[in-house]
C-alpha positions as CSV (number, residue, x, y, z in Angstrom):
1,M,179.0,-39.6,-48.4
2,A,177.9,-37.9,-45.3
3,A,179.6,-34.8,-44.1
4,E,180.7,-34.1,-40.5
5,A,178.0,-33.7,-37.8
6,G,175.4,-35.7,-39.9
7,V,174.9,-33.0,-42.5
8,L,174.7,-34.2,-46.1
9,K,176.7,-32.6,-48.7
10,P,174.9,-31.3,-51.9
11,Q,176.9,-34.0,-53.9
12,T,175.1,-36.6,-51.8
13,Y,171.7,-35.5,-53.0
14,K,173.0,-35.3,-56.5
15,D,174.3,-38.9,-56.3
16,L,171.0,-40.1,-54.9
17,L,168.9,-38.4,-57.5
18,T,170.9,-39.8,-60.4
19,Q,170.0,-43.3,-59.3
20,R,166.9,-44.3,-61.3
21,T,165.6,-46.7,-58.6
22,Y,165.9,-44.1,-55.9
23,R,164.0,-41.5,-57.9
24,N,161.2,-44.0,-58.8
25,I,160.8,-45.0,-55.1
26,L,160.8,-41.4,-54.0
27,I,158.1,-40.4,-56.6
28,A,156.0,-43.5,-55.8
29,F,156.2,-42.9,-52.1
30,A,155.2,-39.2,-52.5
31,L,152.2,-40.0,-54.6
32,G,151.2,-42.9,-52.3
33,V,151.4,-40.8,-49.2
34,F,149.4,-38.0,-50.9
35,G,146.6,-40.4,-51.5
36,Q,146.9,-42.3,-48.2
37,Y,146.5,-39.2,-46.1
38,G,144.5,-37.0,-48.5
39,I,141.6,-39.4,-49.1
40,P,140.7,-40.1,-45.5
41,L,140.8,-36.3,-44.8
42,W,138.5,-35.6,-47.7
43,L,136.0,-38.5,-47.2
44,P,133.9,-36.9,-44.4
45,A,133.1,-33.9,-46.7
46,Y,132.3,-36.4,-49.5
47,F,129.9,-38.3,-47.2
48,M,128.2,-35.1,-46.2
49,R,127.7,-33.9,-49.7
50,T,127.0,-37.1,-51.5
51,H,125.1,-39.2,-48.9
52,G,123.7,-36.4,-46.8
53,M,125.4,-37.6,-43.6
54,T,125.7,-35.4,-40.6
55,L,128.9,-34.9,-38.6
56,T,127.5,-37.1,-35.8
57,E,126.9,-39.9,-38.3
58,I,130.4,-39.5,-39.7
59,A,131.9,-39.5,-36.2
60,L,130.0,-42.6,-35.2
61,W,130.6,-44.6,-38.4
62,Y,133.6,-43.4,-40.3
63,S,136.0,-42.6,-37.5
64,P,135.9,-46.1,-35.9
65,C,136.1,-47.7,-39.3
66,L,139.2,-45.8,-40.1
67,G,140.9,-46.4,-36.8
68,L,140.0,-50.1,-36.4
69,G,140.7,-50.8,-40.0
70,A,144.2,-49.3,-39.8
71,A,145.0,-51.1,-36.5
72,L,143.8,-54.4,-37.8
73,G,145.5,-53.9,-41.1
74,T,148.8,-53.0,-39.5
75,T,148.8,-56.0,-37.2
76,V,147.8,-58.5,-39.9
77,G,150.1,-56.9,-42.5
78,G,153.1,-57.1,-40.2
79,C,152.5,-60.8,-39.8
80,L,152.1,-61.4,-43.5
81,V,155.1,-59.4,-44.8
82,K,157.7,-60.6,-42.4
83,P,158.2,-64.1,-44.0
84,L,158.1,-62.6,-47.4
85,I,160.9,-60.1,-46.6
86,K,163.0,-63.0,-45.2
87,M,162.7,-64.8,-48.5
88,N,163.4,-61.8,-50.6
89,R,164.2,-58.2,-49.5
90,R,162.5,-56.9,-52.6
91,W,159.2,-57.4,-50.9
92,E,159.9,-54.3,-48.8
93,V,159.2,-52.3,-51.9
94,W,156.8,-54.6,-53.8
95,Y,154.4,-55.1,-50.9
96,P,153.5,-51.4,-50.3
97,G,153.2,-50.9,-54.1
98,L,150.8,-53.8,-54.4
99,T,148.7,-52.5,-51.5
100,Y,148.1,-49.2,-53.3
101,L,147.0,-51.1,-56.4
102,A,144.7,-53.2,-54.3
103,C,143.1,-50.2,-52.7
104,A,142.3,-48.4,-55.9
105,P,139.2,-50.5,-56.8
106,I,138.0,-50.4,-53.2
107,F,138.0,-46.6,-53.1
108,L,136.4,-46.6,-56.5
109,G,133.6,-48.7,-55.0
110,V,133.4,-46.1,-52.1
111,F,132.9,-43.3,-54.5
112,L,130.4,-45.2,-56.7
113,A,128.4,-46.8,-53.9
114,P,124.7,-46.1,-54.1
115,S,124.1,-46.2,-50.4
116,K,126.0,-44.7,-47.4
117,I,126.1,-48.1,-45.7
118,L,128.0,-49.7,-48.5
119,A,130.3,-46.7,-48.8
120,I,131.1,-46.9,-45.1
121,V,131.7,-50.6,-45.2
122,L,134.1,-50.2,-48.1
123,T,135.9,-47.4,-46.2
124,D,136.5,-50.0,-43.5
125,V,137.8,-52.5,-46.0
126,A,140.2,-50.0,-47.7
127,P,142.4,-49.2,-44.7
128,V,142.5,-52.8,-43.7
129,S,143.6,-53.8,-47.2
130,R,146.0,-50.9,-47.5
131,T,147.8,-51.5,-44.2
132,V,147.6,-55.3,-44.3
133,L,149.4,-55.1,-47.6
134,S,151.6,-52.1,-46.8
135,L,154.1,-53.1,-44.1
């Protein structure tokens, strides 16, 4: 399928896009990444407007939650998904999909939380659950 020097021919793209599974994975990945990177970038502004937090408060509370949550989630998620993939390769696709579903209610809780403390705690849970379940 690939042309010389690693350049793909237009026919290669056409062949890929005619495969229903490939198209679905491509669309799901694009939507997932949009949310995965968009929400954390938007949350500081949300916390300032909704909960009246200052930039200092956000830097002290939100940033560590995001970083530590992602680090912990990546580590634990890697340990959880490896045996599943060994049993069935389909888990490489199912596992990330399930993580996005698991994070939806958590982020809904972040947006509906009556206090900034609860919202911050839930933002710590969301990246952990997302990355624990996403490798």
